[in-house]
mmCIF file of the C-alpha atoms, coordinates in Angstrom:
data_MODEL
# 
_entry.id   MODEL 
# 
loop_
_atom_site.group_PDB 
_atom_site.id 
_atom_site.type_symbol 
_atom_site.label_atom_id 
_atom_site.label_alt_id 
_atom_site.label_comp_id 
_atom_site.label_asym_id 
_atom_site.label_entity_id 
_atom_site.label_seq_id 
_atom_site.pdbx_PDB_ins_code 
_atom_site.Cartn_x 
_atom_site.Cartn_y 
_atom_site.Cartn_z 
_atom_site.occupancy 
_atom_site.B_iso_or_equiv 
_atom_site.pdbx_formal_charge 
_atom_site.auth_seq_id 
_atom_site.auth_comp_id 
_atom_site.auth_asym_id 
_atom_site.auth_atom_id 
_atom_site.pdbx_PDB_model_num 
ATOM 1   C CA . MET A 1 1   ? -236.887 46.682 135.304 1.00 0.00 ? 1   MET A CA 1 
ATOM 2   C CA . LYS A 1 2   ? -234.710 43.862 133.996 1.00 0.00 ? 2   LYS A CA 1 
ATOM 3   C CA . VAL A 1 3   ? -233.962 43.623 130.278 1.00 0.00 ? 3   VAL A CA 1 
ATOM 4   C CA . TYR A 1 4   ? -233.052 40.218 128.861 1.00 0.00 ? 4   TYR A CA 1 
ATOM 5   C CA . ILE A 1 5   ? -231.209 40.517 125.557 1.00 0.00 ? 5   ILE A CA 1 
ATOM 6   C CA . GLY A 1 6   ? -232.646 38.224 122.849 1.00 0.00 ? 6   GLY A CA 1 
ATOM 7   C CA . THR A 1 7   ? -230.914 35.036 121.717 1.00 0.00 ? 7   THR A CA 1 
ATOM 8   C CA . PRO A 1 8   ? -227.406 35.602 120.294 1.00 0.00 ? 8   PRO A CA 1 
ATOM 9   C CA . CYS A 1 9   ? -227.160 34.234 116.752 1.00 0.00 ? 9   CYS A CA 1 
ATOM 10  C CA . ASN A 1 10  ? -223.389 33.771 116.608 1.00 0.00 ? 10  ASN A CA 1 
ATOM 11  C CA . GLN A 1 11  ? -220.312 33.649 118.821 1.00 0.00 ? 11  GLN A CA 1 
ATOM 12  C CA . LEU A 1 12  ? -219.533 37.343 118.365 1.00 0.00 ? 12  LEU A CA 1 
ATOM 13  C CA . GLN A 1 13  ? -222.960 38.343 119.647 1.00 0.00 ? 13  GLN A CA 1 
ATOM 14  C CA . ALA A 1 14  ? -222.717 35.819 122.487 1.00 0.00 ? 14  ALA A CA 1 
ATOM 15  C CA . SER A 1 15  ? -219.364 37.252 123.584 1.00 0.00 ? 15  SER A CA 1 
ATOM 16  C CA . LEU A 1 16  ? -220.748 40.805 123.453 1.00 0.00 ? 16  LEU A CA 1 
ATOM 17  C CA . VAL A 1 17  ? -223.422 40.013 126.047 1.00 0.00 ? 17  VAL A CA 1 
ATOM 18  C CA . ASP A 1 18  ? -221.010 38.386 128.469 1.00 0.00 ? 18  ASP A CA 1 
ATOM 19  C CA . ASN A 1 19  ? -222.216 39.030 132.035 1.00 0.00 ? 19  ASN A CA 1 
ATOM 20  C CA . MET A 1 20  ? -225.561 40.428 130.836 1.00 0.00 ? 20  MET A CA 1 
ATOM 21  C CA . PRO A 1 21  ? -229.106 39.029 131.268 1.00 0.00 ? 21  PRO A CA 1 
ATOM 22  C CA . VAL A 1 22  ? -230.027 36.954 128.201 1.00 0.00 ? 22  VAL A CA 1 
ATOM 23  C CA . LEU A 1 23  ? -233.155 35.165 127.004 1.00 0.00 ? 23  LEU A CA 1 
ATOM 24  C CA . VAL A 1 24  ? -232.438 32.076 124.924 1.00 0.00 ? 24  VAL A CA 1 
ATOM 25  C CA . SER A 1 25  ? -235.162 30.571 122.739 1.00 0.00 ? 25  SER A CA 1 
ATOM 26  C CA . PHE A 1 26  ? -235.233 26.820 122.187 1.00 0.00 ? 26  PHE A CA 1 
ATOM 27  C CA . ALA A 1 27  ? -236.472 27.378 118.623 1.00 0.00 ? 27  ALA A CA 1 
ATOM 28  C CA . VAL A 1 28  ? -233.355 29.285 117.524 1.00 0.00 ? 28  VAL A CA 1 
ATOM 29  C CA . TYR A 1 29  ? -230.819 27.833 119.966 1.00 0.00 ? 29  TYR A CA 1 
ATOM 30  C CA . SER A 1 30  ? -227.449 26.885 118.470 1.00 0.00 ? 30  SER A CA 1 
ATOM 31  C CA . SER A 1 31  ? -225.048 24.371 119.978 1.00 0.00 ? 31  SER A CA 1 
ATOM 32  C CA . PHE A 1 32  ? -222.160 26.876 120.034 1.00 0.00 ? 32  PHE A CA 1 
ATOM 33  C CA . LEU A 1 33  ? -223.853 28.505 123.054 1.00 0.00 ? 33  LEU A CA 1 
ATOM 34  C CA . GLU A 1 34  ? -222.849 25.489 125.129 1.00 0.00 ? 34  GLU A CA 1 
ATOM 35  C CA . ARG A 1 35  ? -219.163 26.377 124.700 1.00 0.00 ? 35  ARG A CA 1 
ATOM 36  C CA . GLY A 1 36  ? -219.234 28.346 127.927 1.00 0.00 ? 36  GLY A CA 1 
ATOM 37  C CA . TYR A 1 37  ? -221.538 31.097 126.696 1.00 0.00 ? 37  TYR A CA 1 
ATOM 38  C CA . MET A 1 38  ? -224.665 29.974 128.573 1.00 0.00 ? 38  MET A CA 1 
ATOM 39  C CA . GLN A 1 39  ? -222.680 30.056 131.814 1.00 0.00 ? 39  GLN A CA 1 
ATOM 40  C CA . SER A 1 40  ? -221.224 33.486 130.994 1.00 0.00 ? 40  SER A CA 1 
ATOM 41  C CA . PHE A 1 41  ? -224.543 35.334 131.037 1.00 0.00 ? 41  PHE A CA 1 
ATOM 42  C CA . SER A 1 42  ? -225.293 37.105 134.314 1.00 0.00 ? 42  SER A CA 1 
ATOM 43  C CA . SER A 1 43  ? -228.798 35.646 134.307 1.00 0.00 ? 43  SER A CA 1 
ATOM 44  C CA . LEU A 1 44  ? -230.810 33.477 131.963 1.00 0.00 ? 44  LEU A CA 1 
ATOM 45  C CA . VAL A 1 45  ? -234.425 32.926 130.933 1.00 0.00 ? 45  VAL A CA 1 
ATOM 46  C CA . LEU A 1 46  ? -235.372 29.996 128.717 1.00 0.00 ? 46  LEU A CA 1 
ATOM 47  C CA . ASP A 1 47  ? -238.082 30.440 126.087 1.00 0.00 ? 47  ASP A CA 1 
ATOM 48  C CA . SER A 1 48  ? -240.030 27.623 124.456 1.00 0.00 ? 48  SER A CA 1 
ATOM 49  C CA . GLY A 1 49  ? -240.102 29.263 121.025 1.00 0.00 ? 49  GLY A CA 1 
ATOM 50  C CA . ALA A 1 50  ? -243.846 29.900 120.919 1.00 0.00 ? 50  ALA A CA 1 
ATOM 51  C CA . TYR A 1 51  ? -243.373 33.025 118.798 1.00 0.00 ? 51  TYR A CA 1 
ATOM 52  C CA . SER A 1 52  ? -241.216 31.120 116.299 1.00 0.00 ? 52  SER A CA 1 
ATOM 53  C CA . GLU A 1 53  ? -243.903 28.434 116.213 1.00 0.00 ? 53  GLU A CA 1 
ATOM 54  C CA . LEU A 1 54  ? -246.485 31.118 115.456 1.00 0.00 ? 54  LEU A CA 1 
ATOM 55  C CA . ASN A 1 55  ? -244.447 32.479 112.548 1.00 0.00 ? 55  ASN A CA 1 
ATOM 56  C CA . SER A 1 56  ? -243.149 29.238 111.049 1.00 0.00 ? 56  SER A CA 1 
ATOM 57  C CA . GLY A 1 57  ? -245.909 26.779 111.826 1.00 0.00 ? 57  GLY A CA 1 
ATOM 58  C CA . VAL A 1 58  ? -243.260 24.273 112.952 1.00 0.00 ? 58  VAL A CA 1 
ATOM 59  C CA . LYS A 1 59  ? -244.373 22.701 116.240 1.00 0.00 ? 59  LYS A CA 1 
ATOM 60  C CA . VAL A 1 60  ? -242.043 22.711 119.227 1.00 0.00 ? 60  VAL A CA 1 
ATOM 61  C CA . ASP A 1 61  ? -241.228 19.226 120.538 1.00 0.00 ? 61  ASP A CA 1 
ATOM 62  C CA . LEU A 1 62  ? -242.247 19.410 124.198 1.00 0.00 ? 62  LEU A CA 1 
ATOM 63  C CA . CYS A 1 63  ? -240.098 16.469 125.298 1.00 0.00 ? 63  CYS A CA 1 
ATOM 64  C CA . MET A 1 64  ? -237.002 17.909 123.653 1.00 0.00 ? 64  MET A CA 1 
ATOM 65  C CA . TYR A 1 65  ? -237.711 21.333 125.140 1.00 0.00 ? 65  TYR A CA 1 
ATOM 66  C CA . ARG A 1 66  ? -238.156 19.869 128.626 1.00 0.00 ? 66  ARG A CA 1 
ATOM 67  C CA . ASP A 1 67  ? -234.882 17.940 128.371 1.00 0.00 ? 67  ASP A CA 1 
ATOM 68  C CA . TRP A 1 68  ? -233.103 21.054 127.062 1.00 0.00 ? 68  TRP A CA 1 
ATOM 69  C CA . CYS A 1 69  ? -234.326 23.166 129.994 1.00 0.00 ? 69  CYS A CA 1 
ATOM 70  C CA . GLN A 1 70  ? -233.031 20.601 132.468 1.00 0.00 ? 70  GLN A CA 1 
ATOM 71  C CA . ARG A 1 71  ? -229.498 21.233 131.208 1.00 0.00 ? 71  ARG A CA 1 
ATOM 72  C CA . PHE A 1 72  ? -229.569 24.777 132.617 1.00 0.00 ? 72  PHE A CA 1 
ATOM 73  C CA . PRO A 1 73  ? -230.831 24.499 136.209 1.00 0.00 ? 73  PRO A CA 1 
ATOM 74  C CA . TRP A 1 74  ? -229.397 27.929 137.113 1.00 0.00 ? 74  TRP A CA 1 
ATOM 75  C CA . ALA A 1 75  ? -231.831 29.751 134.797 1.00 0.00 ? 75  ALA A CA 1 
ATOM 76  C CA . ASP A 1 76  ? -234.074 32.352 136.460 1.00 0.00 ? 76  ASP A CA 1 
ATOM 77  C CA . ALA A 1 77  ? -237.132 30.711 134.914 1.00 0.00 ? 77  ALA A CA 1 
ATOM 78  C CA . PHE A 1 78  ? -238.323 28.779 131.879 1.00 0.00 ? 78  PHE A CA 1 
ATOM 79  C CA . ALA A 1 79  ? -241.491 29.468 129.954 1.00 0.00 ? 79  ALA A CA 1 
ATOM 80  C CA . GLY A 1 80  ? -244.229 27.027 129.162 1.00 0.00 ? 80  GLY A CA 1 
ATOM 81  C CA . LEU A 1 81  ? -245.218 26.480 125.543 1.00 0.00 ? 81  LEU A CA 1 
ATOM 82  C CA . ASP A 1 82  ? -248.137 28.858 125.063 1.00 0.00 ? 82  ASP A CA 1 
ATOM 83  C CA . ASP A 1 83  ? -250.417 29.112 122.049 1.00 0.00 ? 83  ASP A CA 1 
ATOM 84  C CA . ILE A 1 84  ? -250.250 32.771 121.008 1.00 0.00 ? 84  ILE A CA 1 
ATOM 85  C CA . ARG A 1 85  ? -253.174 32.470 118.595 1.00 0.00 ? 85  ARG A CA 1 
ATOM 86  C CA . GLY A 1 86  ? -255.507 31.827 121.512 1.00 0.00 ? 86  GLY A CA 1 
ATOM 87  C CA . ASP A 1 87  ? -255.892 28.055 121.840 1.00 0.00 ? 87  ASP A CA 1 
ATOM 88  C CA . TRP A 1 88  ? -255.807 28.370 125.614 1.00 0.00 ? 88  TRP A CA 1 
ATOM 89  C CA . LYS A 1 89  ? -256.756 24.729 126.162 1.00 0.00 ? 89  LYS A CA 1 
ATOM 90  C CA . ARG A 1 90  ? -253.624 23.679 124.291 1.00 0.00 ? 90  ARG A CA 1 
ATOM 91  C CA . SER A 1 91  ? -251.594 26.117 126.408 1.00 0.00 ? 91  SER A CA 1 
ATOM 92  C CA . LEU A 1 92  ? -252.936 24.548 129.616 1.00 0.00 ? 92  LEU A CA 1 
ATOM 93  C CA . ARG A 1 93  ? -252.141 21.038 128.366 1.00 0.00 ? 93  ARG A CA 1 
ATOM 94  C CA . ASN A 1 94  ? -248.604 22.127 127.560 1.00 0.00 ? 94  ASN A CA 1 
ATOM 95  C CA . TYR A 1 95  ? -248.146 23.730 130.987 1.00 0.00 ? 95  TYR A CA 1 
ATOM 96  C CA . GLU A 1 96  ? -249.187 20.489 132.655 1.00 0.00 ? 96  GLU A CA 1 
ATOM 97  C CA . LEU A 1 97  ? -246.676 18.531 130.563 1.00 0.00 ? 97  LEU A CA 1 
ATOM 98  C CA . LEU A 1 98  ? -243.893 21.013 131.392 1.00 0.00 ? 98  LEU A CA 1 
ATOM 99  C CA . GLU A 1 99  ? -243.798 20.892 135.167 1.00 0.00 ? 99  GLU A CA 1 
ATOM 100 C CA . GLY A 1 100 ? -242.149 23.970 136.631 1.00 0.00 ? 100 GLY A CA 1 
ATOM 101 C CA . SER A 1 101 ? -242.635 26.140 133.549 1.00 0.00 ? 101 SER A CA 1 
ATOM 102 C CA . PHE A 1 102 ? -244.299 29.514 134.017 1.00 0.00 ? 102 PHE A CA 1 
ATOM 103 C CA . PRO A 1 103 ? -247.559 30.326 132.187 1.00 0.00 ? 103 PRO A CA 1 
ATOM 104 C CA . THR A 1 104 ? -248.336 33.282 129.934 1.00 0.00 ? 104 THR A CA 1 
ATOM 105 C CA . PHE A 1 105 ? -251.582 35.231 129.604 1.00 0.00 ? 105 PHE A CA 1 
ATOM 106 C CA . HIS A 1 106 ? -252.354 36.703 126.155 1.00 0.00 ? 106 HIS A CA 1 
ATOM 107 C CA . ASP A 1 107 ? -254.756 39.257 124.800 1.00 0.00 ? 107 ASP A CA 1 
ATOM 108 C CA . THR A 1 108 ? -256.137 36.362 122.712 1.00 0.00 ? 108 THR A CA 1 
ATOM 109 C CA . ASP A 1 109 ? -257.083 34.383 125.857 1.00 0.00 ? 109 ASP A CA 1 
ATOM 110 C CA . PRO A 1 110 ? -260.445 34.614 127.653 1.00 0.00 ? 110 PRO A CA 1 
ATOM 111 C CA . ASP A 1 111 ? -260.304 37.067 130.560 1.00 0.00 ? 111 ASP A CA 1 
ATOM 112 C CA . GLU A 1 112 ? -261.285 34.456 133.127 1.00 0.00 ? 112 GLU A CA 1 
ATOM 113 C CA . LEU A 1 113 ? -258.212 32.323 132.288 1.00 0.00 ? 113 LEU A CA 1 
ATOM 114 C CA . LEU A 1 114 ? -255.974 34.720 134.233 1.00 0.00 ? 114 LEU A CA 1 
ATOM 115 C CA . GLU A 1 115 ? -257.619 33.657 137.511 1.00 0.00 ? 115 GLU A CA 1 
ATOM 116 C CA . ASP A 1 116 ? -256.435 30.084 136.852 1.00 0.00 ? 116 ASP A CA 1 
ATOM 117 C CA . LEU A 1 117 ? -252.929 31.097 135.789 1.00 0.00 ? 117 LEU A CA 1 
ATOM 118 C CA . ILE A 1 118 ? -252.175 33.195 138.885 1.00 0.00 ? 118 ILE A CA 1 
ATOM 119 C CA . PRO A 1 119 ? -252.108 30.260 141.362 1.00 0.00 ? 119 PRO A CA 1 
ATOM 120 C CA . MET A 1 120 ? -250.227 28.174 138.787 1.00 0.00 ? 120 MET A CA 1 
ATOM 121 C CA . ALA A 1 121 ? -247.589 30.901 138.528 1.00 0.00 ? 121 ALA A CA 1 
ATOM 122 C CA . ARG A 1 122 ? -247.223 31.001 142.320 1.00 0.00 ? 122 ARG A CA 1 
ATOM 123 C CA . GLU A 1 123 ? -246.698 27.245 142.468 1.00 0.00 ? 123 GLU A CA 1 
ATOM 124 C CA . ARG A 1 124 ? -244.037 27.367 139.737 1.00 0.00 ? 124 ARG A CA 1 
ATOM 125 C CA . GLY A 1 125 ? -241.614 29.935 141.062 1.00 0.00 ? 125 GLY A CA 1 
ATOM 126 C CA . GLY A 1 126 ? -243.649 33.148 140.998 1.00 0.00 ? 126 GLY A CA 1 
ATOM 127 C CA . TRP A 1 127 ? -243.297 34.144 137.333 1.00 0.00 ? 127 TRP A CA 1 
ATOM 128 C CA . ILE A 1 128 ? -246.089 34.898 134.866 1.00 0.00 ? 128 ILE A CA 1 
ATOM 129 C CA . GLY A 1 129 ? -245.768 36.080 131.273 1.00 0.00 ? 129 GLY A CA 1 
ATOM 130 C CA . ILE A 1 130 ? -247.847 38.691 129.455 1.00 0.00 ? 130 ILE A CA 1 
ATOM 131 C CA . GLY A 1 131 ? -248.062 38.446 125.676 1.00 0.00 ? 131 GLY A CA 1 
ATOM 132 C CA . LEU A 1 132 ? -249.702 40.332 122.826 1.00 0.00 ? 132 LEU A CA 1 
ATOM 133 C CA . MET A 1 133 ? -250.574 39.047 119.381 1.00 0.00 ? 133 MET A CA 1 
ATOM 134 C CA . PRO A 1 134 ? -248.538 41.093 116.836 1.00 0.00 ? 134 PRO A CA 1 
ATOM 135 C CA . PRO A 1 135 ? -248.790 43.886 115.951 1.00 0.00 ? 135 PRO A CA 1 
ATOM 136 C CA . ARG A 1 136 ? -248.401 44.939 119.577 1.00 0.00 ? 136 ARG A CA 1 
ATOM 137 C CA . ALA A 1 137 ? -249.099 48.662 119.215 1.00 0.00 ? 137 ALA A CA 1 
ATOM 138 C CA . GLY A 1 138 ? -252.234 50.201 120.705 1.00 0.00 ? 138 GLY A CA 1 
ATOM 139 C CA . ARG A 1 139 ? -252.768 47.671 123.504 1.00 0.00 ? 139 ARG A CA 1 
ATOM 140 C CA . GLU A 1 140 ? -251.873 49.811 126.506 1.00 0.00 ? 140 GLU A CA 1 
ATOM 141 C CA . ALA A 1 141 ? -255.405 49.913 127.917 1.00 0.00 ? 141 ALA A CA 1 
ATOM 142 C CA . TRP A 1 142 ? -255.613 46.102 127.883 1.00 0.00 ? 142 TRP A CA 1 
ATOM 143 C CA . LEU A 1 143 ? -252.189 45.816 129.487 1.00 0.00 ? 143 LEU A CA 1 
ATOM 144 C CA . ARG A 1 144 ? -253.073 48.229 132.283 1.00 0.00 ? 144 ARG A CA 1 
ATOM 145 C CA . ARG A 1 145 ? -256.294 46.357 133.065 1.00 0.00 ? 145 ARG A CA 1 
ATOM 146 C CA . THR A 1 146 ? -254.472 43.027 133.065 1.00 0.00 ? 146 THR A CA 1 
ATOM 147 C CA . LEU A 1 147 ? -251.549 44.192 135.199 1.00 0.00 ? 147 LEU A CA 1 
ATOM 148 C CA . GLY A 1 148 ? -254.037 45.615 137.681 1.00 0.00 ? 148 GLY A CA 1 
ATOM 149 C CA . ARG A 1 149 ? -255.410 42.095 138.180 1.00 0.00 ? 149 ARG A CA 1 
ATOM 150 C CA . ILE A 1 150 ? -252.021 40.466 138.850 1.00 0.00 ? 150 ILE A CA 1 
ATOM 151 C CA . PRO A 1 151 ? -250.867 40.418 142.508 1.00 0.00 ? 151 PRO A CA 1 
ATOM 152 C CA . ASP A 1 152 ? -247.676 42.288 143.359 1.00 0.00 ? 152 ASP A CA 1 
ATOM 153 C CA . ASP A 1 153 ? -245.936 39.139 144.613 1.00 0.00 ? 153 ASP A CA 1 
ATOM 154 C CA . LEU A 1 154 ? -245.675 37.756 141.067 1.00 0.00 ? 154 LEU A CA 1 
ATOM 155 C CA . HIS A 1 155 ? -242.843 38.604 138.659 1.00 0.00 ? 155 HIS A CA 1 
ATOM 156 C CA . VAL A 1 156 ? -244.417 39.763 135.387 1.00 0.00 ? 156 VAL A CA 1 
ATOM 157 C CA . HIS A 1 157 ? -242.365 39.175 132.237 1.00 0.00 ? 157 HIS A CA 1 
ATOM 158 C CA . GLY A 1 158 ? -243.553 41.088 129.180 1.00 0.00 ? 158 GLY A CA 1 
ATOM 159 C CA . TRP A 1 159 ? -242.786 39.195 126.000 1.00 0.00 ? 159 TRP A CA 1 
ATOM 160 C CA . ALA A 1 160 ? -241.154 41.755 123.656 1.00 0.00 ? 160 ALA A CA 1 
ATOM 161 C CA . LEU A 1 161 ? -243.030 44.531 125.492 1.00 0.00 ? 161 LEU A CA 1 
ATOM 162 C CA . GLY A 1 162 ? -240.275 47.119 125.675 1.00 0.00 ? 162 GLY A CA 1 
ATOM 163 C CA . ARG A 1 163 ? -242.564 49.727 124.154 1.00 0.00 ? 163 ARG A CA 1 
ATOM 164 C CA . TYR A 1 164 ? -244.742 49.387 127.281 1.00 0.00 ? 164 TYR A CA 1 
ATOM 165 C CA . SER A 1 165 ? -241.955 49.217 129.846 1.00 0.00 ? 165 SER A CA 1 
ATOM 166 C CA . HIS A 1 166 ? -243.029 52.586 131.267 1.00 0.00 ? 166 HIS A CA 1 
ATOM 167 C CA . ILE A 1 167 ? -246.124 50.925 132.730 1.00 0.00 ? 167 ILE A CA 1 
ATOM 168 C CA . GLN A 1 168 ? -245.789 49.953 136.367 1.00 0.00 ? 168 GLN A CA 1 
ATOM 169 C CA . GLY A 1 169 ? -246.201 46.245 137.004 1.00 0.00 ? 169 GLY A CA 1 
ATOM 170 C CA . ILE A 1 170 ? -243.911 44.864 134.279 1.00 0.00 ? 170 ILE A CA 1 
ATOM 171 C CA . ASN A 1 171 ? -240.801 43.516 136.025 1.00 0.00 ? 171 ASN A CA 1 
ATOM 172 C CA . SER A 1 172 ? -238.810 42.356 133.005 1.00 0.00 ? 172 SER A CA 1 
ATOM 173 C CA . PHE A 1 173 ? -238.979 42.089 129.236 1.00 0.00 ? 173 PHE A CA 1 
ATOM 174 C CA . ASP A 1 174 ? -236.909 40.572 126.446 1.00 0.00 ? 174 ASP A CA 1 
ATOM 175 C CA . SER A 1 175 ? -235.419 42.578 123.617 1.00 0.00 ? 175 SER A CA 1 
ATOM 176 C CA . THR A 1 176 ? -233.828 41.940 120.226 1.00 0.00 ? 176 THR A CA 1 
ATOM 177 C CA . HIS A 1 177 ? -233.758 45.721 119.686 1.00 0.00 ? 177 HIS A CA 1 
ATOM 178 C CA . ALA A 1 178 ? -230.266 45.930 121.198 1.00 0.00 ? 178 ALA A CA 1 
ATOM 179 C CA . TRP A 1 179 ? -228.833 44.096 118.176 1.00 0.00 ? 179 TRP A CA 1 
ATOM 180 C CA . ILE A 1 180 ? -230.355 46.716 115.860 1.00 0.00 ? 180 ILE A CA 1 
ATOM 181 C CA . GLU A 1 181 ? -229.007 49.541 118.012 1.00 0.00 ? 181 GLU A CA 1 
ATOM 182 C CA . TRP A 1 182 ? -225.586 47.872 118.055 1.00 0.00 ? 182 TRP A CA 1 
ATOM 183 C CA . MET A 1 183 ? -225.394 47.973 114.253 1.00 0.00 ? 183 MET A CA 1 
ATOM 184 C CA . LYS A 1 184 ? -226.546 51.610 114.141 1.00 0.00 ? 184 LYS A CA 1 
ATOM 185 C CA . ILE A 1 185 ? -223.916 52.689 116.676 1.00 0.00 ? 185 ILE A CA 1 
ATOM 186 C CA . ARG A 1 186 ? -221.179 50.712 114.921 1.00 0.00 ? 186 ARG A CA 1 
ATOM 187 C CA . LYS A 1 187 ? -222.001 52.386 111.610 1.00 0.00 ? 187 LYS A CA 1 
ATOM 188 C CA . ALA A 1 188 ? -222.246 55.868 113.103 1.00 0.00 ? 188 ALA A CA 1 
ATOM 189 C CA . LEU A 1 189 ? -219.042 55.840 115.173 1.00 0.00 ? 189 LEU A CA 1 
ATOM 190 C CA . GLY A 1 190 ? -216.733 53.948 112.854 1.00 0.00 ? 190 GLY A CA 1 
ATOM 191 C CA . ASP A 1 191 ? -213.716 51.742 113.406 1.00 0.00 ? 191 ASP A CA 1 
ATOM 192 C CA . TRP A 1 192 ? -212.292 53.531 116.430 1.00 0.00 ? 192 TRP A CA 1 
ATOM 193 C CA . ILE A 1 193 ? -214.879 51.885 118.718 1.00 0.00 ? 193 ILE A CA 1 
ATOM 194 C CA . THR A 1 194 ? -214.967 48.158 119.355 1.00 0.00 ? 194 THR A CA 1 
ATOM 195 C CA . SER A 1 195 ? -217.987 45.927 118.778 1.00 0.00 ? 195 SER A CA 1 
ATOM 196 C CA . ALA A 1 196 ? -218.149 45.170 122.502 1.00 0.00 ? 196 ALA A CA 1 
ATOM 197 C CA . GLU A 1 197 ? -218.262 48.896 123.330 1.00 0.00 ? 197 GLU A CA 1 
ATOM 198 C CA . CYS A 1 198 ? -221.041 49.390 120.766 1.00 0.00 ? 198 CYS A CA 1 
ATOM 199 C CA . MET A 1 199 ? -223.035 46.574 122.347 1.00 0.00 ? 199 MET A CA 1 
ATOM 200 C CA . ALA A 1 200 ? -222.555 48.056 125.814 1.00 0.00 ? 200 ALA A CA 1 
ATOM 201 C CA . LEU A 1 201 ? -223.923 51.387 124.565 1.00 0.00 ? 201 LEU A CA 1 
ATOM 202 C CA . ALA A 1 202 ? -226.847 49.681 122.835 1.00 0.00 ? 202 ALA A CA 1 
ATOM 203 C CA . VAL A 1 203 ? -227.813 47.846 126.033 1.00 0.00 ? 203 VAL A CA 1 
ATOM 204 C CA . LYS A 1 204 ? -227.504 51.061 128.050 1.00 0.00 ? 204 LYS A CA 1 
ATOM 205 C CA . LYS A 1 205 ? -229.939 52.736 125.649 1.00 0.00 ? 205 LYS A CA 1 
ATOM 206 C CA . VAL A 1 206 ? -232.508 49.952 125.932 1.00 0.00 ? 206 VAL A CA 1 
ATOM 207 C CA . ARG A 1 207 ? -232.196 49.811 129.725 1.00 0.00 ? 207 ARG A CA 1 
ATOM 208 C CA . ARG A 1 208 ? -232.405 53.559 130.237 1.00 0.00 ? 208 ARG A CA 1 
ATOM 209 C CA . GLN A 1 209 ? -235.392 53.905 127.941 1.00 0.00 ? 209 GLN A CA 1 
ATOM 210 C CA . SER A 1 210 ? -237.104 51.219 129.998 1.00 0.00 ? 210 SER A CA 1 
ATOM 211 C CA . ARG A 1 211 ? -236.490 53.303 133.148 1.00 0.00 ? 211 ARG A CA 1 
ATOM 212 C CA . GLN A 1 212 ? -238.376 56.359 131.877 1.00 0.00 ? 212 GLN A CA 1 
ATOM 213 C CA . VAL A 1 213 ? -240.718 57.676 134.542 1.00 0.00 ? 213 VAL A CA 1 
ATOM 214 C CA . GLU A 1 214 ? -244.302 57.135 133.488 1.00 0.00 ? 214 GLU A CA 1 
ATOM 215 C CA . GLN A 1 215 ? -245.877 60.356 132.236 1.00 0.00 ? 215 GLN A CA 1 
ATOM 216 C CA . CYS A 1 216 ? -249.508 61.389 132.270 1.00 0.00 ? 216 CYS A CA 1 
ATOM 217 C CA . GLY A 1 217 ? -251.210 62.005 128.971 1.00 0.00 ? 217 GLY A CA 1 
ATOM 218 C CA . THR A 1 218 ? -249.777 60.933 125.644 1.00 0.00 ? 218 THR A CA 1 
ATOM 219 C CA . ASP A 1 219 ? -246.079 61.630 126.258 1.00 0.00 ? 219 ASP A CA 1 
ATOM 220 C CA . GLN A 1 220 ? -244.987 57.984 126.367 1.00 0.00 ? 220 GLN A CA 1 
ATOM 221 C CA . VAL A 1 221 ? -241.910 56.004 125.415 1.00 0.00 ? 221 VAL A CA 1 
ATOM 222 C CA . GLU A 1 222 ? -242.224 54.005 122.194 1.00 0.00 ? 222 GLU A CA 1 
ATOM 223 C CA . MET A 1 223 ? -239.723 51.201 121.628 1.00 0.00 ? 223 MET A CA 1 
ATOM 224 C CA . ASP A 1 224 ? -240.124 48.633 118.863 1.00 0.00 ? 224 ASP A CA 1 
ATOM 225 C CA . ILE A 1 225 ? -238.693 45.776 120.858 1.00 0.00 ? 225 ILE A CA 1 
# 
């Protein structure tokens, strides 16, 4: 299970995740990240900002996003611009305009759409995203059914699905929860520990929670990520 830390908002945060996997969203990207920070991350996933579009209503410029992605050819993958509300036809149009981007299947999409996205994902590097319309709680049954339909040769990225990371079939997820944990640890331990050490502990917590062995019954890991 690979955990990509969510977009750093300032240079301190960017320096704290040096040599860690990071997901950077086009919608909240800041130019300071180009001062060597993007190259310092151990691995990188590029996000179109679909979730920010959902919350703000501000449309992502596809041409600008495409050009931005081309500046980071070493990224593990870059996501297509999906419509989280369920306008799957718009999602498909956006995927066609963003050649090479990986598609995402949502709980708001028609079930049959997944059969079209699987071959598209194979052609575009082998990644496919899984997304849930917030609030994301209580969707485990849907996730299990969906993951059971996705072939093992595809890399499944769960968008902010850390709470479901105990389910087999999710290969990676992105998390902003580490920033919250960082602040909690910093406050609890005081000035004797550095910010970088706090961040390292926060990431360890998120990663190790994601490695919990799946349990039968209701004893499951809950992470608001």
